[in-house]
HTML snippet that shows the backbone in 3Dmol.js (N, CA, C, O; Angstrom):
<script src="https://3Dmol.org/build/3Dmol-min.js"></script>
<div id="view" style="width:600px;height:400px;position:relative"></div>
<script>
const pdb = `
ATOM      1  N   MET A   1     145.905 206.783  -8.543  1.00  0.00           N
ATOM      2  CA  MET A   1     144.796 206.884  -7.578  1.00  0.00           C
ATOM      3  C   MET A   1     143.772 205.793  -7.903  1.00  0.00           C
ATOM      4  O   MET A   1     143.454 205.523  -9.061  1.00  0.00           O
ATOM      5  N   LYS A   2     143.282 205.192  -6.844  1.00  0.00           N
ATOM      6  CA  LYS A   2     142.206 204.202  -6.993  1.00  0.00           C
ATOM      7  C   LYS A   2     140.919 204.956  -7.435  1.00  0.00           C
ATOM      8  O   LYS A   2     140.665 206.112  -7.095  1.00  0.00           O
ATOM      9  N   LEU A   3     140.131 204.178  -8.230  1.00  0.00           N
ATOM     10  CA  LEU A   3     138.828 204.676  -8.725  1.00  0.00           C
ATOM     11  C   LEU A   3     137.937 205.179  -7.551  1.00  0.00           C
ATOM     12  O   LEU A   3     137.350 206.259  -7.631  1.00  0.00           O
ATOM     13  N   SER A   4     137.856 204.427  -6.536  1.00  0.00           N
ATOM     14  CA  SER A   4     136.967 204.823  -5.401  1.00  0.00           C
ATOM     15  C   SER A   4     137.477 206.157  -4.790  1.00  0.00           C
ATOM     16  O   SER A   4     136.685 207.020  -4.412  1.00  0.00           O
ATOM     17  N   ASP A   5     138.795 206.295  -4.707  1.00  0.00           N
ATOM     18  CA  ASP A   5     139.320 207.558  -4.132  1.00  0.00           C
ATOM     19  C   ASP A   5     139.048 208.738  -5.117  1.00  0.00           C
ATOM     20  O   ASP A   5     138.738 209.855  -4.703  1.00  0.00           O
ATOM     21  N   ALA A   6     139.170 208.453  -6.362  1.00  0.00           N
ATOM     22  CA  ALA A   6     138.806 209.499  -7.362  1.00  0.00           C
ATOM     23  C   ALA A   6     137.355 209.914  -7.208  1.00  0.00           C
ATOM     24  O   ALA A   6     137.057 211.108  -7.226  1.00  0.00           O
ATOM     25  N   ILE A   7     136.457 208.974  -7.060  1.00  0.00           N
ATOM     26  CA  ILE A   7     135.028 209.287  -6.867  1.00  0.00           C
ATOM     27  C   ILE A   7     134.844 210.071  -5.597  1.00  0.00           C
ATOM     28  O   ILE A   7     134.082 211.038  -5.583  1.00  0.00           O
ATOM     29  N   ARG A   8     135.520 209.691  -4.519  1.00  0.00           N
ATOM     30  CA  ARG A   8     135.336 210.420  -3.240  1.00  0.00           C
ATOM     31  C   ARG A   8     135.812 211.853  -3.391  1.00  0.00           C
ATOM     32  O   ARG A   8     135.205 212.793  -2.879  1.00  0.00           O
ATOM     33  N   LYS A   9     136.912 211.990  -4.107  1.00  0.00           N
ATOM     34  CA  LYS A   9     137.521 213.393  -4.329  1.00  0.00           C
ATOM     35  C   LYS A   9     136.550 214.157  -5.123  1.00  0.00           C
ATOM     36  O   LYS A   9     136.413 215.359  -4.898  1.00  0.00           O
ATOM     37  N   ARG A  10     135.853 213.556  -6.047  1.00  0.00           N
ATOM     38  CA  ARG A  10     134.945 214.379  -6.953  1.00  0.00           C
ATOM     39  C   ARG A  10     133.677 214.715  -6.107  1.00  0.00           C
ATOM     40  O   ARG A  10     133.172 215.834  -6.197  1.00  0.00           O
ATOM     41  N   ILE A  11     133.192 213.818  -5.339  1.00  0.00           N
ATOM     42  CA  ILE A  11     132.032 214.114  -4.507  1.00  0.00           C
ATOM     43  C   ILE A  11     132.370 215.259  -3.547  1.00  0.00           C
ATOM     44  O   ILE A  11     131.528 216.132  -3.340  1.00  0.00           O
ATOM     45  N   LYS A  12     133.595 215.288  -2.939  1.00  0.00           N
ATOM     46  CA  LYS A  12     134.026 216.315  -2.124  1.00  0.00           C
ATOM     47  C   LYS A  12     134.066 217.629  -2.793  1.00  0.00           C
ATOM     48  O   LYS A  12     133.695 218.660  -2.232  1.00  0.00           O
ATOM     49  N   PHE A  13     134.543 217.579  -4.058  1.00  0.00           N
ATOM     50  CA  PHE A  13     134.570 218.863  -4.892  1.00  0.00           C
ATOM     51  C   PHE A  13     133.185 219.406  -5.027  1.00  0.00           C
ATOM     52  O   PHE A  13     132.969 220.593  -4.782  1.00  0.00           O
ATOM     53  N   TYR A  14     132.230 218.587  -5.406  1.00  0.00           N
ATOM     54  CA  TYR A  14     130.835 219.052  -5.625  1.00  0.00           C
ATOM     55  C   TYR A  14     130.189 219.503  -4.390  1.00  0.00           C
ATOM     56  O   TYR A  14     129.385 220.435  -4.416  1.00  0.00           O
ATOM     57  N   LEU A  15     130.535 218.820  -3.189  1.00  0.00           N
ATOM     58  CA  LEU A  15     129.993 219.265  -1.925  1.00  0.00           C
ATOM     59  C   LEU A  15     130.376 220.707  -1.728  1.00  0.00           C
ATOM     60  O   LEU A  15     129.550 221.562  -1.407  1.00  0.00           O
ATOM     61  N   LYS A  16     131.703 220.963  -1.937  1.00  0.00           N
ATOM     62  CA  LYS A  16     132.215 222.348  -1.771  1.00  0.00           C
ATOM     63  C   LYS A  16     131.627 223.260  -2.758  1.00  0.00           C
ATOM     64  O   LYS A  16     131.150 224.337  -2.399  1.00  0.00           O
ATOM     65  N   GLU A  17     131.636 222.883  -3.992  1.00  0.00           N
ATOM     66  CA  GLU A  17     131.163 223.754  -5.048  1.00  0.00           C
ATOM     67  C   GLU A  17     129.690 224.189  -4.851  1.00  0.00           C
ATOM     68  O   GLU A  17     129.316 225.346  -5.043  1.00  0.00           O
ATOM     69  N   LYS A  18     128.911 223.214  -4.468  1.00  0.00           N
ATOM     70  CA  LYS A  18     127.407 223.418  -4.222  1.00  0.00           C
ATOM     71  C   LYS A  18     127.082 223.904  -2.878  1.00  0.00           C
ATOM     72  O   LYS A  18     125.912 224.096  -2.545  1.00  0.00           O
ATOM     73  N   ASN A  19     128.171 224.130  -2.019  1.00  0.00           N
ATOM     74  CA  ASN A  19     127.992 224.558  -0.621  1.00  0.00           C
ATOM     75  C   ASN A  19     126.981 223.606   0.070  1.00  0.00           C
ATOM     76  O   ASN A  19     125.976 224.061   0.616  1.00  0.00           O
ATOM     77  N   MET A  20     127.248 222.328   0.042  1.00  0.00           N
ATOM     78  CA  MET A  20     126.446 221.333   0.578  1.00  0.00           C
ATOM     79  C   MET A  20     127.178 220.558   1.650  1.00  0.00           C
ATOM     80  O   MET A  20     128.409 220.571   1.676  1.00  0.00           O
ATOM     81  N   ASN A  21     126.466 219.883   2.533  1.00  0.00           N
ATOM     82  CA  ASN A  21     127.134 218.889   3.398  1.00  0.00           C
ATOM     83  C   ASN A  21     126.522 217.511   3.052  1.00  0.00           C
ATOM     84  O   ASN A  21     125.605 217.428   2.235  1.00  0.00           O
ATOM     85  N   VAL A  22     127.003 216.500   3.639  1.00  0.00           N
ATOM     86  CA  VAL A  22     126.613 215.085   3.328  1.00  0.00           C
ATOM     87  C   VAL A  22     125.107 214.932   3.629  1.00  0.00           C
ATOM     88  O   VAL A  22     124.364 214.307   2.873  1.00  0.00           O
ATOM     89  N   TRP A  23     124.691 215.524   4.755  1.00  0.00           N
ATOM     90  CA  TRP A  23     123.232 215.371   5.154  1.00  0.00           C
ATOM     91  C   TRP A  23     122.398 216.015   4.109  1.00  0.00           C
ATOM     92  O   TRP A  23     121.391 215.402   3.754  1.00  0.00           O
ATOM     93  N   ARG A  24     122.670 217.172   3.559  1.00  0.00           N
ATOM     94  CA  ARG A  24     121.886 217.771   2.530  1.00  0.00           C
ATOM     95  C   ARG A  24     121.936 216.992   1.252  1.00  0.00           C
ATOM     96  O   ARG A  24     120.922 216.878   0.563  1.00  0.00           O
ATOM     97  N   LEU A  25     123.105 216.438   0.901  1.00  0.00           N
ATOM     98  CA  LEU A  25     123.237 215.557  -0.284  1.00  0.00           C
ATOM     99  C   LEU A  25     122.356 214.381  -0.146  1.00  0.00           C
ATOM    100  O   LEU A  25     121.704 214.010  -1.122  1.00  0.00           O
ATOM    101  N   CYS A  26     122.278 213.751   1.009  1.00  0.00           N
ATOM    102  CA  CYS A  26     121.410 212.667   1.228  1.00  0.00           C
ATOM    103  C   CYS A  26     119.945 212.945   0.981  1.00  0.00           C
ATOM    104  O   CYS A  26     119.222 212.133   0.404  1.00  0.00           O
ATOM    105  N   LYS A  27     119.520 214.132   1.440  1.00  0.00           N
ATOM    106  CA  LYS A  27     118.141 214.600   1.302  1.00  0.00           C
ATOM    107  C   LYS A  27     117.859 214.855  -0.158  1.00  0.00           C
ATOM    108  O   LYS A  27     116.800 214.463  -0.647  1.00  0.00           O
ATOM    109  N   MET A  28     118.786 215.513  -0.894  1.00  0.00           N
ATOM    110  CA  MET A  28     118.604 215.926  -2.323  1.00  0.00           C
ATOM    111  C   MET A  28     118.656 214.686  -3.206  1.00  0.00           C
ATOM    112  O   MET A  28     117.993 214.679  -4.244  1.00  0.00           O
ATOM    113  N   SER A  29     119.401 213.637  -2.863  1.00  0.00           N
ATOM    114  CA  SER A  29     119.598 212.492  -3.757  1.00  0.00           C
ATOM    115  C   SER A  29     118.675 211.361  -3.423  1.00  0.00           C
ATOM    116  O   SER A  29     118.388 210.525  -4.279  1.00  0.00           O
ATOM    117  N   GLY A  30     118.208 211.311  -2.221  1.00  0.00           N
ATOM    118  CA  GLY A  30     117.314 210.211  -1.835  1.00  0.00           C
ATOM    119  C   GLY A  30     118.093 209.014  -1.371  1.00  0.00           C
ATOM    120  O   GLY A  30     117.518 207.943  -1.177  1.00  0.00           O
ATOM    121  N   ILE A  31     119.411 209.165  -1.184  1.00  0.00           N
ATOM    122  CA  ILE A  31     120.266 208.046  -0.778  1.00  0.00           C
ATOM    123  C   ILE A  31     120.395 208.071   0.706  1.00  0.00           C
ATOM    124  O   ILE A  31     120.555 209.157   1.265  1.00  0.00           O
ATOM    125  N   PRO A  32     120.340 206.966   1.390  1.00  0.00           N
ATOM    126  CA  PRO A  32     120.473 206.988   2.848  1.00  0.00           C
ATOM    127  C   PRO A  32     121.823 207.513   3.274  1.00  0.00           C
ATOM    128  O   PRO A  32     122.837 207.209   2.647  1.00  0.00           O
ATOM    129  N   CYS A  33     121.847 208.301   4.339  1.00  0.00           N
ATOM    130  CA  CYS A  33     123.090 208.925   4.778  1.00  0.00           C
ATOM    131  C   CYS A  33     124.181 207.844   5.113  1.00  0.00           C
ATOM    132  O   CYS A  33     125.380 208.035   4.910  1.00  0.00           O
ATOM    133  N   SER A  34     123.681 206.748   5.620  1.00  0.00           N
ATOM    134  CA  SER A  34     124.642 205.667   5.979  1.00  0.00           C
ATOM    135  C   SER A  34     125.382 205.161   4.733  1.00  0.00           C
ATOM    136  O   SER A  34     126.576 204.868   4.806  1.00  0.00           O
ATOM    137  N   THR A  35     124.712 205.059   3.631  1.00  0.00           N
ATOM    138  CA  THR A  35     125.306 204.654   2.369  1.00  0.00           C
ATOM    139  C   THR A  35     126.429 205.592   1.944  1.00  0.00           C
ATOM    140  O   THR A  35     127.535 205.158   1.623  1.00  0.00           O
ATOM    141  N   ILE A  36     126.117 206.905   1.949  1.00  0.00           N
ATOM    142  CA  ILE A  36     127.078 207.940   1.472  1.00  0.00           C
ATOM    143  C   ILE A  36     128.197 208.083   2.497  1.00  0.00           C
ATOM    144  O   ILE A  36     129.362 208.226   2.125  1.00  0.00           O
ATOM    145  N   SER A  37     127.854 208.045   3.784  1.00  0.00           N
ATOM    146  CA  SER A  37     128.842 208.173   4.877  1.00  0.00           C
ATOM    147  C   SER A  37     129.889 207.036   4.888  1.00  0.00           C
ATOM    148  O   SER A  37     131.087 207.278   5.032  1.00  0.00           O
ATOM    149  N   THR A  38     129.400 205.798   4.730  1.00  0.00           N
ATOM    150  CA  THR A  38     130.301 204.684   4.766  1.00  0.00           C
ATOM    151  C   THR A  38     131.213 204.676   3.549  1.00  0.00           C
ATOM    152  O   THR A  38     132.377 204.287   3.638  1.00  0.00           O
ATOM    153  N   PHE A  39     130.665 205.119   2.384  1.00  0.00           N
ATOM    154  CA  PHE A  39     131.559 205.174   1.228  1.00  0.00           C
ATOM    155  C   PHE A  39     132.582 206.378   1.383  1.00  0.00           C
ATOM    156  O   PHE A  39     133.760 206.228   1.056  1.00  0.00           O
ATOM    157  N   MET A  40     132.128 207.510   1.862  1.00  0.00           N
ATOM    158  CA  MET A  40     133.041 208.655   1.962  1.00  0.00           C
ATOM    159  C   MET A  40     134.092 208.395   3.027  1.00  0.00           C
ATOM    160  O   MET A  40     135.192 208.936   2.917  1.00  0.00           O
ATOM    161  N   SER A  41     133.821 207.610   4.033  1.00  0.00           N
ATOM    162  CA  SER A  41     134.780 207.318   5.020  1.00  0.00           C
ATOM    163  C   SER A  41     135.761 206.266   4.700  1.00  0.00           C
ATOM    164  O   SER A  41     136.742 206.068   5.416  1.00  0.00           O
ATOM    165  N   GLY A  42     135.494 205.552   3.572  1.00  0.00           N
ATOM    166  CA  GLY A  42     136.343 204.492   3.142  1.00  0.00           C
ATOM    167  C   GLY A  42     136.067 203.138   3.707  1.00  0.00           C
ATOM    168  O   GLY A  42     136.803 202.177   3.482  1.00  0.00           O
ATOM    169  N   LYS A  43     134.940 203.078   4.482  1.00  0.00           N
ATOM    170  CA  LYS A  43     134.552 201.744   5.082  1.00  0.00           C
ATOM    171  C   LYS A  43     134.042 200.856   3.987  1.00  0.00           C
ATOM    172  O   LYS A  43     134.152 199.634   4.082  1.00  0.00           O
ATOM    173  N   THR A  44     133.491 201.433   2.954  1.00  0.00           N
ATOM    174  CA  THR A  44     132.975 200.761   1.733  1.00  0.00           C
ATOM    175  C   THR A  44     133.816 201.280   0.576  1.00  0.00           C
ATOM    176  O   THR A  44     133.965 202.487   0.386  1.00  0.00           O
ATOM    177  N   GLU A  45     134.366 200.333  -0.200  1.00  0.00           N
ATOM    178  CA  GLU A  45     135.188 200.756  -1.326  1.00  0.00           C
ATOM    179  C   GLU A  45     134.445 200.871  -2.578  1.00  0.00           C
ATOM    180  O   GLU A  45     134.868 201.615  -3.464  1.00  0.00           O
ATOM    181  N   LEU A  46     133.315 200.160  -2.731  1.00  0.00           N
ATOM    182  CA  LEU A  46     132.569 200.242  -4.002  1.00  0.00           C
ATOM    183  C   LEU A  46     131.309 200.999  -3.814  1.00  0.00           C
ATOM    184  O   LEU A  46     130.701 200.990  -2.744  1.00  0.00           O
ATOM    185  N   ILE A  47     130.900 201.691  -4.918  1.00  0.00           N
ATOM    186  CA  ILE A  47     129.638 202.419  -4.989  1.00  0.00           C
ATOM    187  C   ILE A  47     128.976 201.975  -6.255  1.00  0.00           C
ATOM    188  O   ILE A  47     129.625 201.908  -7.299  1.00  0.00           O
ATOM    189  N   LYS A  48     127.674 201.662  -6.198  1.00  0.00           N
ATOM    190  CA  LYS A  48     126.905 201.239  -7.371  1.00  0.00           C
ATOM    191  C   LYS A  48     126.666 202.451  -8.271  1.00  0.00           C
ATOM    192  O   LYS A  48     126.484 203.572  -7.794  1.00  0.00           O
ATOM    193  N   LEU A  49     126.671 202.195  -9.616  1.00  0.00           N
ATOM    194  CA  LEU A  49     126.509 203.276 -10.573  1.00  0.00           C
ATOM    195  C   LEU A  49     125.198 203.948 -10.373  1.00  0.00           C
ATOM    196  O   LEU A  49     125.115 205.168 -10.508  1.00  0.00           O
ATOM    197  N   ASP A  50     124.138 203.197 -10.049  1.00  0.00           N
ATOM    198  CA  ASP A  50     122.810 203.839  -9.881  1.00  0.00           C
ATOM    199  C   ASP A  50     122.792 204.715  -8.594  1.00  0.00           C
ATOM    200  O   ASP A  50     122.053 205.697  -8.511  1.00  0.00           O
ATOM    201  N   THR A  51     123.607 204.338  -7.616  1.00  0.00           N
ATOM    202  CA  THR A  51     123.745 205.249  -6.399  1.00  0.00           C
ATOM    203  C   THR A  51     124.423 206.516  -6.834  1.00  0.00           C
ATOM    204  O   THR A  51     124.010 207.615  -6.463  1.00  0.00           O
ATOM    205  N   LEU A  52     125.470 206.364  -7.626  1.00  0.00           N
ATOM    206  CA  LEU A  52     126.204 207.525  -8.037  1.00  0.00           C
ATOM    207  C   LEU A  52     125.332 208.397  -8.894  1.00  0.00           C
ATOM    208  O   LEU A  52     125.415 209.619  -8.773  1.00  0.00           O
ATOM    209  N   LEU A  53     124.471 207.833  -9.784  1.00  0.00           N
ATOM    210  CA  LEU A  53     123.514 208.625 -10.518  1.00  0.00           C
ATOM    211  C   LEU A  53     122.633 209.458  -9.614  1.00  0.00           C
ATOM    212  O   LEU A  53     122.411 210.644  -9.856  1.00  0.00           O
ATOM    213  N   HIS A  54     122.137 208.823  -8.572  1.00  0.00           N
ATOM    214  CA  HIS A  54     121.271 209.612  -7.673  1.00  0.00           C
ATOM    215  C   HIS A  54     122.034 210.694  -6.948  1.00  0.00           C
ATOM    216  O   HIS A  54     121.468 211.757  -6.694  1.00  0.00           O
ATOM    217  N   ILE A  55     123.287 210.481  -6.604  1.00  0.00           N
ATOM    218  CA  ILE A  55     124.165 211.491  -6.053  1.00  0.00           C
ATOM    219  C   ILE A  55     124.263 212.681  -7.038  1.00  0.00           C
ATOM    220  O   ILE A  55     124.081 213.844  -6.677  1.00  0.00           O
ATOM    221  N   CYS A  56     124.545 212.339  -8.228  1.00  0.00           N
ATOM    222  CA  CYS A  56     124.646 213.394  -9.279  1.00  0.00           C
ATOM    223  C   CYS A  56     123.356 214.193  -9.404  1.00  0.00           C
ATOM    224  O   CYS A  56     123.395 215.411  -9.579  1.00  0.00           O
ATOM    225  N   GLU A  57     122.248 213.537  -9.319  1.00  0.00           N
ATOM    226  CA  GLU A  57     120.927 214.148  -9.421  1.00  0.00           C
ATOM    227  C   GLU A  57     120.770 215.112  -8.192  1.00  0.00           C
ATOM    228  O   GLU A  57     120.203 216.199  -8.301  1.00  0.00           O
ATOM    229  N   GLY A  58     121.284 214.668  -7.061  1.00  0.00           N
ATOM    230  CA  GLY A  58     121.229 215.562  -5.848  1.00  0.00           C
ATOM    231  C   GLY A  58     122.097 216.797  -6.043  1.00  0.00           C
ATOM    232  O   GLY A  58     121.768 217.859  -5.515  1.00  0.00           O
ATOM    233  N   PHE A  59     123.191 216.689  -6.783  1.00  0.00           N
ATOM    234  CA  PHE A  59     124.069 217.814  -7.054  1.00  0.00           C
ATOM    235  C   PHE A  59     123.463 218.645  -8.158  1.00  0.00           C
ATOM    236  O   PHE A  59     123.836 219.810  -8.299  1.00  0.00           O
ATOM    237  N   GLY A  60     122.517 218.098  -8.978  1.00  0.00           N
ATOM    238  CA  GLY A  60     121.982 218.775 -10.162  1.00  0.00           C
ATOM    239  C   GLY A  60     122.865 218.756 -11.334  1.00  0.00           C
ATOM    240  O   GLY A  60     122.918 219.701 -12.121  1.00  0.00           O
ATOM    241  N   ILE A  61     123.612 217.603 -11.462  1.00  0.00           N
ATOM    242  CA  ILE A  61     124.555 217.432 -12.552  1.00  0.00           C
ATOM    243  C   ILE A  61     124.306 216.074 -13.240  1.00  0.00           C
ATOM    244  O   ILE A  61     123.532 215.266 -12.727  1.00  0.00           O
ATOM    245  N   THR A  62     124.924 215.824 -14.346  1.00  0.00           N
ATOM    246  CA  THR A  62     124.837 214.553 -15.011  1.00  0.00           C
ATOM    247  C   THR A  62     126.033 213.715 -14.615  1.00  0.00           C
ATOM    248  O   THR A  62     127.015 214.206 -14.059  1.00  0.00           O
ATOM    249  N   LEU A  63     125.917 212.411 -14.925  1.00  0.00           N
ATOM    250  CA  LEU A  63     127.073 211.473 -14.764  1.00  0.00           C
ATOM    251  C   LEU A  63     128.209 211.967 -15.627  1.00  0.00           C
ATOM    252  O   LEU A  63     129.361 211.893 -15.199  1.00  0.00           O
ATOM    253  N   GLY A  64     127.950 212.461 -16.808  1.00  0.00           N
ATOM    254  CA  GLY A  64     129.008 212.941 -17.701  1.00  0.00           C
ATOM    255  C   GLY A  64     129.783 214.093 -17.096  1.00  0.00           C
ATOM    256  O   GLY A  64     131.011 214.150 -17.176  1.00  0.00           O
ATOM    257  N   GLU A  65     129.069 214.979 -16.510  1.00  0.00           N
ATOM    258  CA  GLU A  65     129.701 216.116 -15.796  1.00  0.00           C
ATOM    259  C   GLU A  65     130.556 215.619 -14.619  1.00  0.00           C
ATOM    260  O   GLU A  65     131.669 216.095 -14.398  1.00  0.00           O
ATOM    261  N   PHE A  66     130.000 214.637 -13.861  1.00  0.00           N
ATOM    262  CA  PHE A  66     130.764 214.141 -12.698  1.00  0.00           C
ATOM    263  C   PHE A  66     132.082 213.532 -13.179  1.00  0.00           C
ATOM    264  O   PHE A  66     133.106 213.759 -12.534  1.00  0.00           O
ATOM    265  N   PHE A  67     132.113 212.771 -14.280  1.00  0.00           N
ATOM    266  CA  PHE A  67     133.269 212.115 -14.696  1.00  0.00           C
ATOM    267  C   PHE A  67     134.216 212.942 -15.621  1.00  0.00           C
ATOM    268  O   PHE A  67     135.296 212.507 -16.019  1.00  0.00           O
ATOM    269  N   LYS A  68     133.743 214.108 -15.911  1.00  0.00           N
ATOM    270  CA  LYS A  68     134.538 215.055 -16.757  1.00  0.00           C
ATOM    271  C   LYS A  68     135.586 215.728 -15.958  1.00  0.00           C
ATOM    272  O   LYS A  68     135.493 216.918 -15.654  1.00  0.00           O
ATOM    273  N   ASP A  69     136.604 214.961 -15.607  1.00  0.00           N
ATOM    274  CA  ASP A  69     137.716 215.466 -14.764  1.00  0.00           C
ATOM    275  C   ASP A  69     138.954 214.660 -15.044  1.00  0.00           C
ATOM    276  O   ASP A  69     138.846 213.443 -15.193  1.00  0.00           O
ATOM    277  N   SER A  70     140.065 215.226 -15.122  1.00  0.00           N
ATOM    278  CA  SER A  70     141.304 214.524 -15.458  1.00  0.00           C
ATOM    279  C   SER A  70     141.731 213.477 -14.426  1.00  0.00           C
ATOM    280  O   SER A  70     142.560 212.604 -14.682  1.00  0.00           O
ATOM    281  N   THR A  71     141.115 213.613 -13.237  1.00  0.00           N
ATOM    282  CA  THR A  71     141.394 212.584 -12.215  1.00  0.00           C
ATOM    283  C   THR A  71     141.003 211.205 -12.623  1.00  0.00           C
ATOM    284  O   THR A  71     141.629 210.227 -12.216  1.00  0.00           O
ATOM    285  N   PHE A  72     140.000 211.113 -13.404  1.00  0.00           N
ATOM    286  CA  PHE A  72     139.543 209.737 -13.914  1.00  0.00           C
ATOM    287  C   PHE A  72     140.345 209.249 -15.017  1.00  0.00           C
ATOM    288  O   PHE A  72     140.223 208.063 -15.324  1.00  0.00           O
ATOM    289  N   ASP A  73     141.205 210.043 -15.702  1.00  0.00           N
ATOM    290  CA  ASP A  73     142.041 209.572 -16.811  1.00  0.00           C
ATOM    291  C   ASP A  73     143.148 208.610 -16.376  1.00  0.00           C
ATOM    292  O   ASP A  73     143.613 207.767 -17.143  1.00  0.00           O
ATOM    293  N   THR A  74     143.553 208.773 -15.101  1.00  0.00           N
ATOM    294  CA  THR A  74     144.588 207.865 -14.527  1.00  0.00           C
ATOM    295  C   THR A  74     144.076 206.997 -13.406  1.00  0.00           C
ATOM    296  O   THR A  74     144.861 206.332 -12.731  1.00  0.00           O
ATOM    297  N   ALA A  75     142.790 206.989 -13.198  1.00  0.00           N
ATOM    298  CA  ALA A  75     142.284 206.199 -12.062  1.00  0.00           C
ATOM    299  C   ALA A  75     142.471 204.670 -12.366  1.00  0.00           C
ATOM    300  O   ALA A  75     142.316 204.189 -13.488  1.00  0.00           O
ATOM    301  N   GLU A  76     142.808 203.985 -11.289  1.00  0.00           N
ATOM    302  CA  GLU A  76     143.129 202.509 -11.369  1.00  0.00           C
ATOM    303  C   GLU A  76     141.957 201.716 -10.683  1.00  0.00           C
ATOM    304  O   GLU A  76     141.245 202.239  -9.825  1.00  0.00           O
ATOM    305  N   GLN A  77     141.812 200.507 -11.087  1.00  0.00           N
ATOM    306  CA  GLN A  77     140.839 199.607 -10.471  1.00  0.00           C
ATOM    307  C   GLN A  77     141.163 199.354  -9.063  1.00  0.00           C
ATOM    308  O   GLN A  77     142.333 199.237  -8.698  1.00  0.00           O
ATOM    309  N   ASP A  78     140.134 199.263  -8.233  1.00  0.00           N
ATOM    310  CA  ASP A  78     140.270 199.053  -6.833  1.00  0.00           C
ATOM    311  C   ASP A  78     140.801 197.641  -6.519  1.00  0.00           C
ATOM    312  O   ASP A  78     140.978 197.293  -5.351  1.00  0.00           O
TER     313      ASP A  78
END
`;
const viewer = $3Dmol.createViewer("view");
viewer.addModel(pdb, "pdb");
viewer.setStyle({}, {cartoon: {color: "spectrum"}});
viewer.zoomTo();
viewer.render();
</script>
């Protein structure tokens, strides 16, 4: 699995776990909805680490918690 796909999968996991939608995540993280939406739809393949940090803050988790998943053990470069 490509790294960007693994990140999308993990964001979807936390959206479901936290009972949030993308709009709420945007408000909680301070990241523009267009940024998150274009990444989640696959129109953008890369996401900056600082953007991902703000997304994690919106979920109320750390980057370490976000990446603590076996999906990332086999993730490949995009």
